[in-house]
C-alpha positions as CSV (number, residue, x, y, z in Angstrom):
1,X,0.0,0.0,0.0
2,X,2.8,2.5,0.9
3,X,4.3,2.2,-2.6
4,X,1.1,3.3,-4.2
5,X,1.1,6.5,-2.0
6,X,4.3,7.5,-4.0
7,X,2.6,7.1,-7.4
8,X,2.0,10.3,-9.4
9,X,-1.4,11.8,-10.0
10,X,-2.6,14.5,-12.4
11,X,-3.5,17.8,-10.8
12,X,-6.5,19.5,-12.5
13,X,-8.6,22.7,-12.3
14,X,-12.4,22.6,-11.8
15,X,-13.0,22.0,-15.4
16,X,-10.7,18.9,-15.5
17,X,-7.8,20.7,-17.3
18,X,-4.5,19.3,-16.2
19,X,-1.9,21.7,-14.8
20,X,0.6,19.6,-13.0
21,X,1.3,16.5,-10.9
22,X,2.1,15.3,-7.4
23,X,2.2,12.1,-5.4
24,X,-0.9,10.4,-4.2
25,X,0.2,11.0,-0.5
26,X,0.7,14.8,-1.1
27,X,-2.6,15.2,-3.0
28,X,-4.5,13.7,0.0
29,X,-2.9,15.8,2.7
30,X,-5.0,18.6,4.1
31,X,-6.2,20.8,2.6
32,X,-6.1,18.6,-0.4
33,X,-5.2,19.2,-4.0
34,X,-7.8,18.7,-6.8
35,X,-6.7,15.8,-9.0
36,X,-8.1,13.4,-11.5
37,X,-9.7,10.2,-10.3
38,X,-12.1,7.5,-11.5
39,X,-14.8,5.3,-9.9
40,X,-15.8,2.0,-11.6
41,X,-19.2,0.4,-11.0
42,X,-19.6,-3.1,-12.4
43,X,-23.2,-3.8,-13.3
44,X,-24.7,-7.3,-13.8
45,X,-27.5,-8.1,-16.4
46,X,-30.2,-7.6,-13.7
47,X,-28.9,-4.1,-12.9
48,X,-27.2,-5.0,-9.6
49,X,-23.9,-3.2,-8.8
50,X,-20.9,-4.7,-7.2
51,X,-19.7,-3.0,-4.0
52,X,-16.5,-3.6,-2.1
53,X,-15.8,-2.9,1.5
54,X,-12.4,-1.2,1.7
55,X,-9.7,-3.1,3.5
56,X,-8.7,-2.0,7.0
57,X,-5.2,-1.0,5.8
58,X,-6.6,1.7,3.4
59,X,-5.2,5.1,4.2
60,X,-8.5,6.8,3.4
61,X,-11.9,5.7,4.6
62,X,-11.0,2.1,5.6
63,X,-13.8,-0.5,6.1
64,X,-16.3,1.6,4.4
65,X,-18.5,0.3,1.5
66,X,-17.6,1.8,-1.8
67,X,-18.1,1.2,-5.6
68,X,-16.5,-1.8,-7.4
69,X,-13.1,-0.1,-7.6
70,X,-11.5,3.3,-7.9
71,X,-8.2,5.0,-8.3
72,X,-6.1,7.6,-10.1
73,X,-4.8,7.6,-13.7
74,X,-1.1,8.3,-13.7
75,X,-0.1,11.4,-15.8
76,X,-0.5,10.5,-19.5
77,X,-2.4,7.3,-18.7
78,X,-5.9,6.9,-20.2
79,X,-8.9,6.3,-18.0
80,X,-9.5,2.9,-19.5
81,X,-6.0,1.7,-19.0
82,X,-6.0,3.0,-15.4
83,X,-9.3,1.6,-14.5
84,X,-8.5,-1.8,-16.0
85,X,-5.3,-1.8,-14.1
86,X,-7.0,-1.2,-10.8
87,X,-9.7,-3.8,-11.6
88,X,-7.0,-6.3,-12.1
89,X,-5.1,-5.3,-8.9
90,X,-8.1,-5.0,-6.6
91,X,-10.5,-7.6,-7.9
92,X,-8.6,-9.9,-10.2
93,X,-11.1,-8.8,-12.9
94,X,-11.0,-7.5,-16.5
95,X,-10.2,-6.2,-18.8
96,X,-13.7,-4.8,-19.4
97,X,-15.0,-2.2,-21.8
98,X,-16.1,0.9,-19.8
99,X,-18.5,3.7,-20.5
100,X,-18.1,7.1,-18.8
101,X,-21.5,8.1,-17.5
102,X,-20.6,11.3,-15.8
103,X,-18.1,13.4,-13.9
104,X,-18.2,15.3,-10.6
105,X,-16.0,17.1,-8.1
106,X,-16.2,16.3,-4.5
107,X,-14.4,17.1,-1.2
108,X,-14.3,14.9,1.9
109,X,-12.2,14.7,5.0
110,X,-11.6,11.3,6.7
111,X,-12.0,11.8,10.5
112,X,-10.2,8.5,11.2
113,X,-7.0,9.1,9.3
114,X,-6.9,12.9,8.8
115,X,-6.5,12.4,5.0
116,X,-8.5,14.4,2.4
117,X,-10.3,13.4,-0.8
118,X,-10.6,16.3,-3.3
119,X,-11.2,14.8,-6.6
120,X,-12.4,15.4,-10.2
121,X,-14.0,12.0,-10.5
122,X,-14.8,10.2,-13.7
123,X,-17.6,7.6,-13.2
124,X,-17.2,4.5,-15.3
125,X,-19.7,1.8,-15.9
126,X,-18.6,-1.8,-16.8
127,X,-20.8,-4.7,-17.7
128,X,-20.3,-7.9,-15.6
129,X,-21.3,-11.5,-16.2
130,X,-22.2,-13.2,-12.9
131,X,-20.0,-16.3,-13.9
132,X,-16.9,-14.2,-14.4
133,X,-14.3,-14.9,-11.7
134,X,-13.3,-12.5,-9.0
135,X,-10.1,-12.7,-6.9
136,X,-10.1,-9.8,-4.5
137,X,-6.8,-8.7,-3.0
138,X,-7.3,-8.8,0.8
139,X,-5.0,-5.8,1.2
140,X,-7.5,-3.8,-0.9
141,X,-10.9,-5.4,-0.3
142,X,-12.4,-6.7,2.9
143,X,-15.8,-7.9,1.5
144,X,-17.8,-7.8,-1.7
145,X,-21.6,-7.7,-2.1
146,X,-24.2,-6.9,-4.8
147,X,-26.8,-4.2,-4.4
148,X,-29.7,-2.6,-6.2
149,X,-28.6,0.9,-6.9
150,X,-31.9,2.5,-6.3
151,X,-32.2,0.8,-2.8
152,X,-28.6,1.7,-2.2
153,X,-29.4,5.4,-2.6
154,X,-31.8,5.1,0.3
155,X,-29.3,3.2,2.4
156,X,-26.8,6.0,1.8
157,X,-29.2,8.5,3.4
158,X,-30.0,6.2,6.3
159,X,-26.4,5.2,7.2
160,X,-23.9,7.4,5.5
161,X,-21.0,6.6,7.8
162,X,-20.9,3.0,6.6
163,X,-20.2,4.2,3.0
164,X,-17.4,6.0,1.3
165,X,-18.4,9.7,0.9
166,X,-18.0,9.6,-2.9
167,X,-20.4,6.6,-3.4
168,X,-23.6,8.7,-3.4
169,X,-22.3,10.8,-6.4
170,X,-21.1,7.7,-8.2
171,X,-24.5,6.0,-7.9
172,X,-26.3,9.2,-8.8
173,X,-24.3,9.4,-12.1
174,X,-25.0,5.7,-12.8
175,X,-28.7,6.1,-12.4
176,X,-28.9,9.5,-14.1
177,X,-26.0,9.6,-16.6
178,X,-24.9,12.9,-17.9
179,X,-21.7,12.0,-19.7
180,X,-18.6,14.1,-19.7
181,X,-19.7,16.4,-22.4
182,X,-23.0,17.8,-23.9
183,X,-25.2,15.7,-21.7
184,X,-24.3,12.4,-23.3
185,X,-22.4,9.4,-22.1
186,X,-19.4,8.1,-24.2
187,X,-17.4,4.9,-24.5
188,X,-14.1,5.0,-22.8
189,X,-11.2,3.8,-25.0
190,X,-10.7,0.0,-25.0
191,X,-7.5,-1.0,-23.3
192,X,-4.5,-1.3,-25.6
193,X,-4.1,-4.8,-27.0
194,X,-7.7,-5.8,-26.4
195,X,-10.6,-5.6,-28.9
196,X,-14.0,-4.3,-28.0
197,X,-15.4,-7.8,-28.9
198,X,-13.0,-9.5,-26.5
199,X,-13.6,-7.1,-23.5
200,X,-17.2,-6.1,-23.6
201,X,-18.5,-8.9,-21.5
202,X,-15.5,-10.0,-19.5
203,X,-14.7,-8.9,-15.9
204,X,-13.4,-10.5,-12.8
205,X,-10.5,1.3,-6.6
206,X,-8.3,4.7,-4.2
């Protein structure tokens, strides 16, 4: 976990325009630096979404339920490449074809660790086949479960401290997609070396 804190992330302005880079650790120190991130939700054919409970060793919001996986693209790395890298590392999943359903900026302070999330978050949807294997890394993921996204919105209102603070915005973008531009969603670039036909229905996140 400590080595990932030394990875570089892309600093952005509130329109998502890149203007520099810093380490993961530095970006999450108070008062926080706005940087690019992504949140993936894997969705099964019945519309259920895969949630993970973040491992206890996570430096930000440990043991809270969050989306399927999330993370940060490295400077110059595409969203699809970064998201599929984290799907593989966290869940043993992928590669999958991803659709960007929206973007939002959020800020959250973790009272347990003192770290800060200040992120320009790209929300990515991936299609999941229930029979596809998942091999979660215990250093990343404590538990997995499936949830109905509409019911999950109600749960987030009733018990927000059980969930990562960004999850509400992620689920909102999934249920009410806006896309990154012009009110429409768009397909993220298929990972290098994979065809759309090979990745569209295969699967196994900060």
